[in-house]
N, C-alpha and C positions, 0 to 999 in steps of 0.2 A: 492589547488583547488578553485576556487571563484566560486559560486552560486547565481543567481539571486533569489533562493529563497531555504527556508530548512523547510521541513514540517516534524512534528511529529506526530507519529499515523499512521498506515494502517488499520483502520475501515471504514467507509462511507467517512466518511470529508476528510481524508487524502489521500485516494484512489483518490475520485476525485479532490483534488487539484493537484495530481499529474500528472493524465490522464490529466487537463487543461492544466497545466505549459506546459507541452511537447507538446501538440497542438498547443501553443505559443512559440515554440521553445525555452524555456527558458532552463539552466540550471538547474535544480531543483534534491534537496537531499531528498529521503524520509527515515527515521529514522522510525525503529518501531523493538519491541522484535518479534513481529510476521506479519503476515497477517489476519486481521478477527478479532483478539482481541477474545472477549467473544462470539462473533457468532458462533469463530468454534465448541463452547460445546453447542450452542441453536439450540433445536431441532426443535421449532415451530414459524416461525416469518408470524405473518398475516398481512393484509392491506399493504406490501412495496410494495411501486409504482411499478405498472407493473404486480403484483402477488397477488393473494388472500391470498394463503400461501405458503412458501416455507421454507424448512428447511435448519439451517442454516449453515452448510457445505457447502449444493448445492450453495448457493448465495456466498460464497466465491469463491467457482470454479469460478463462474461465474465472480466475481471482477477480477480475477487472469487472467483468458483469456484474459479479456479487456488489464491489464498490461501488459501482455505478448505481445499484438498486437502494443506498443507503445515502444515495444523496451527495455524497460527500464529491464536493467542490474543489478543483484544483488552480494554481497559480502559482507564479512565479515566487522561491524565496525573497528575491531584493525586493519584493513587495511588501516584508517584515520584518528583514533585517540587514545590516551592513558586514553580517559575518558568514554571510551563507555563497555557495559557489554560483556564480550564475546560472551555471546548467542544472541545477538541482530544483524540482518542483516540490510545490508543497501542496498537502492536502490539508483541508480542515472540515471540520464535522461542528457550527456551531448549536 
């Protein structure tokens, strides 16, 4: 499959890039070991846009909610190539 863009990493920047690519109807591929990265284990995030204080897992839940709204399917990277770590998910938006 040919993609318009490939996004590596699913923290703030990667998730945002994926959402904007989907809104522009681009064929995007999001590659990440997990959604949120280190934020998943961060218990206190202060002064994030729109929040005075929020816990990391709660913020990642909000990110996942938005990713779900753009109907981003996910699968295992092994379905796409032989260079991938077997534990790394891949999300794509056709």
